Structure formats: structure tokens, C-alpha cells
N, C-alpha and C positions, 0 to 999 in steps of 0.2 A: 512288402511297399512300406512300410511304417512302423518304428522300435523305439519302445521310450522301455531305458535301462534304468530302475531305479532312481526316477524322478525326486526331488525333495525339494521343496522349497519353504521356510519361514521368513515371515513378515514380521517386521518390529521385531526380533529379536534379540535374547534379555529386558524389554522394557514388562509392564504388567500387560500390555498391550500385544505379544507376543502369540502368534497365530502361525498352523502349523500347514499350510494351505494344500500341499501335495507331499505326501508321506510315504515313499519308495517306491510307490508306484512303475507300475511295467506296464505297458501293452504291448499287444502286437495284433497289425492287420496286415492279409491279405490285400491282394491287388483282387478289390471288387466288393470287396467288404465294406456295408451301411449298417453302423453301428452306429446308433442310439444310446446318449449318456443321461441319466434325469439322475434326481438328486434334491433336494430342502436345500435353502439358500448358507452358502457357504461349508458343502458338502466342497467344492477346488473342481466344480465344472469350467470355468472363464478363465483358472489360472491353466486348468490342464491346456487348453487348443492357445489362450498365452503363449502358454513356454513354448509348444510348437509352435507357432507361428514365429517367434522368436521378437515378440514383444516381451516377453519377460525372461529373464534371463535364469537359469535353475540355479538352486546352490552346491547340487551335486545330481551326476548321473546322466546317462548321455540321451542324443536323439538322432535318428539313425530315418534319413527316405531313400528308398529306392538304394539301401546298405551303405549309403553315404555320408559321411559324423556329420552336424547341421554347427557344429562346435567352432565358433566362432564369427558364423553364417550369420551376419543381420540381419534383422525382416524385409527389407526393401530385397534384399537380397533372395531372402527363401519365395518370394513371391512368383520366379520363373516353374517353382512348383504349387505351390499353396493358390489355392480361391480358397475365401472367404465370401462368407455375409450377413453381416451382423445383424443383432436383435432392432436398431434404428432404423425406419428404409434410409434415411437423409444421409446413412453413414459413407453408402456404398458406390456415391453415386456424387459429380459434380454438375450441382443444378448449375451453374448459368453455363455450362456448355451443354451443345445439342445430342439428342441422344446418338447420333451418330459419333460422334467427338466422343463421348463417354467408351464406344462400344472401340474406339479404334486408339485408347488409351487402354484400353483393357487386352485385345489383339496384339499391342506391343510389349506386353511383359514376357509372351515366347517366343516374339519372332526380333527379327534383325533390323535394327533400325537404319533409315535409309537416309536421303534428303531430295526423300520423294516425296508425295501429299501424304498427312496421314490419313485420306478417306478418297483413295485412284477411285474408280467405275467398278472395278475386281471386285476392292473387296463392298463397296458401296453393296451392290450384288448378291455377296457370304453375309454384310450382315440381313437384310432385308428375308433371305432365305431362312437367318437363325430368330431371328424376331416375330418366323410366321409358324415358328413352335410355341411361341406363347399366345398364340389365338387370344390376344387382347388388340389389334390391327393395331399397332405401335411403328410393322414395318410400313406403313403410311404415316409417320409422321417423323421421320430419320432427321430434318432441320429441326424438330419444334426442341424448347428448349429443356432439360431432364427435372427444372426448377416445377415449373406449370403441372408437370405427371401428378395425379396421386398417387397415396402412400403406397398402395397395392401397386401401381404402376411401377412407383421405384425396385422399388423390394421383387416382380417379376424382374425385371432390367439388372436390376444388381446379383442376382441368379444364374442371368444369361451371361452376362459377363466374369463370373466367378468357376463356368462351366461349359463355354464354350469352346475354351483353350486345352478342355480337356485336361485341368491338368491333376498332379500325380497324386496331389491330395485334397479333399473339399471341409472344410471347417464349414457347420453349419452353430451359430449361435443365438439358438431361442429365437428364428426369423422370420418365426409367425406368433411370436408374442404380442406385436406390437400392431395389429391388426384386427379389425371386425368380424365375428365369426367366416363371414359369407369370400372378404381375400384372406383370410389365414386358412382355410380349408382348399382356395386356390390356386396358392404357395405350396401347398402343402405338397398337391394333386400333381402340381408342375416340379414340386424339387422329386417325389419318385417315375416320374415321367425321364428330364433330363438323368438324373444319378440310373437310370436304366438302361434309359439309350445307352452311354457315356460310361457304361462301367465301368463307373465315378471308384475309388475310395472315399471316404466317407464317414464325416466323424461331426455326431447332428445331436445337439446339448436343446434338450425341450423340459418344461415344466410340467408337460401335457401329454399323459399316463397314455393316456390313448393313442395316438399320434407314436407314444415310442415301441406300444405296442403295435401297431400296424404299419410301419415301415420298416426296411432293412432287413437282416438276417443275425443281426447278435445285437446284444443289450446289456449294455454295463449300467451297475447298480452305482453312486459314490455318498460318503459320508466321513465328514471329517479329515479330510486330505486320503482318505483310505479309496479301491473298489472292492467291495462289500461284497458283493452278487456278478452273478454275469451269468448270461444264457444264448445259447446259439441252434444255429440247425431245428428238430423237432421241439425241444421247450422252448426255443424263443416262439415260434407257433403258435405253441400250443399256452403261452402267458394271454393271461389276461388284467382288466385293471385290477380287478380281487385280491388277485395270485400275484401281484407285485405290492400292491398296499398291505397282502399280510410278511410278504417278502422285507415289508419298509418295516413293517411295525416290530421286526424278529432284532433286529439295529435300531432301531431309536426304542424302545423301549418307555424314555425318557419326552419321547416329542410332544409335544403340544398338539391343540387338531388345526393350526396356524400349517405347522406343519406338512400335514397330511392336505389339506386344502392347499399348499399352491404347486402338490406332485398330479392334481385331479381334470 
């Protein structure tokens, strides 16, 4: 479903601030894979997602989605293949538009645009059915401005908008990090439910090691632009936070305590 071949990206090349963000990274996701990605700050996690989404162009390497090369395919053009939820709950929705208008925009990413109204009675019924999956009562607030929703509600809406069109690839960029513990747990549970129900191929960045252990069928650890540890299947199921910290310590022998606290 997704292939990364020898992806290389350097920032500020040739200067004292030169940083290799991705160092010949190769990764393949099969259909339905749910991969959690961990690593300390600066490991290359967000750059990896930005390269896949088309926000950043790699210096070398190739990206394929469903065996189609993404070379020259710009970020907005990749939207029909990719759903994405950001860390900031305010980033994935339009606050001045209503809930149903936001859903209509997301719906139009993969459906042919016409001169008909964006929110027809048929679509409104579909939107209500999808919103019911969240269990937040938003199906009864279709005409409410999104800016009036709480952070958790907006993130739940963003998650639904990114998934209900069944994207080929779902990118989750620390999408629970800015929420309080109760709302983070809600979004985590919704993520698991929506990904499993849709059999969505998913790449999720997280600093929460317990979350990385609990979710998905595969896990990768990054450091200094490299994938330094991978686990899947039975090995992934047997992972614990303690065992992950041990793996992290092996590759970060010079790491500070702050590095470890970022991963717990």
C-alpha cells in the first residue's frame, strides 16, 4: 500500500546547522497495517509524515502509494490518497464553518464535485450516521459552528473527517498529545475503533510509549533520521513499556533523562 525507498532529507545543508532528518529510510506498509512510530525529539518522525503527505520534498528516494509514484504529486493532490490528523485540534477543521460543512469539504476530497449543494439531504443523513460512531452527540449539532466545540470534540471530528472517506493512508501526528488525559483516552479509543472498522493503513506518531504498545500491529523506533528498531506480530504483542525503554537505552547510550521522559 505504501512504500518508502531510500528517503533522504537534509535541512540547512552545508551550514553549521546542517541536520540530516531522514537518512536513507526505507519502509513498506501492507494494506491494513497500523504502525506506531516512537522516538525522541528530532528523530525524524514528523519529517517522515510530512514527506509522505507531500508537505516536504525529499532530496533523494521514492514514495509509492498503491504502487503509484508520488514524485511531482503535490500535497493537495495527495489528499485523495491520504487522511491526516494533526497534534493541534484546531488545525484539522474550519472553525467558522458548521460541522456538516466541514464534513462536506472532507467528503469532496474523494468524490466528484458538482454544482449541487454541498450538503444534500442524502449526505446529511450519511454525516449523521458517521457522527453517531463518535458517541459525542455531534450528530444532533450538524449546524453548530466548529469553533464552538471543545478541543476533544474538534479532534474527534478531525479524526472522523480523515477516516470516513476511507483513505489509502492515514497519518496521525501525535493527535492526542495536546488533549487532557480523559479526552486523549477518548480519541485513542476512537482511533482504534475507526482504524479497525475501516481496515485503514495507518502510520501514527506518538511520544506515549504505552499508546505505542497498545495500538497497532507494528512498531518502529526512530533516532537521528534512521529506523533503529522494528517489531511486528507476536514480537509487537509481547512488547512492554519497560522493554521499549531498554531498546531505547541501547541506541541512546548518551541520552539524557529528558529523552526518556518524552517517551513515557
